[in-house]
Phi, psi and omega in degrees: 000125181285137173241134179250129181239103176272140178211168177108356179287176180155190181266128188229144173282151167313134179086353180279185180233156171213149177242119175267144173235153175220115177258137182249135171230157180099336184192144177285138172271358182305331175283358189242147163297123181251156185213155168254133178246163170212154176223117179276160179303141179069002186241163173293155171282139180228152178277123177254332179209145176216161183221132173279176173295338173263025176064023177278133182245148175223142185227152167284154189304319193290356176241351184304137169089343185247321181254145176231127175262149176209169181217147173233098187300321183299319183268357182056044186226141175239144184243157168223107176273123179244123183237169179048040186297145176231165180309329177295350178275350180301124184180167165273130187251134178227154176245161170182177176291159187219154354277353175267140184259120184258339185259151171303135184296143176280189179279345181082173179221131182277130174241126184235124180254111187198150177261000000 
C-alpha cells in the first residue's frame, strides 16, 4: 500500500517562499505523472502543478511563474518550490498522481500565508 507523506508547510508572510516535499513509500512513483494539489477552506481540491516522467511541467495559471515542481525518483520524492506567496495560496497541499489519482491521499501539509 502506497503512503504519501507531505511536509514543509507552515506560516509564511506574503511575498515569502516555502518548499514542500512529498515522500512516497510502499511503491515507486517513477512510472507516474505526479502532481501537487491544494484545497482552500470551502473550495474544491485543485491540481496546481504536475510533472511527467520526462520532467515536463504544467501549472495552473494562478501559480505560473511562482511555483516550481520537481521530482527525485531515486528518493521517491516530489517537491514544490513556492515563491511570492500570497494569502490566496493559503490551503492544505497534497501530492498524488495526476491528473487521475491512484494513491490514497496523505494528510497534506497546511500552508498559511498571512502577515
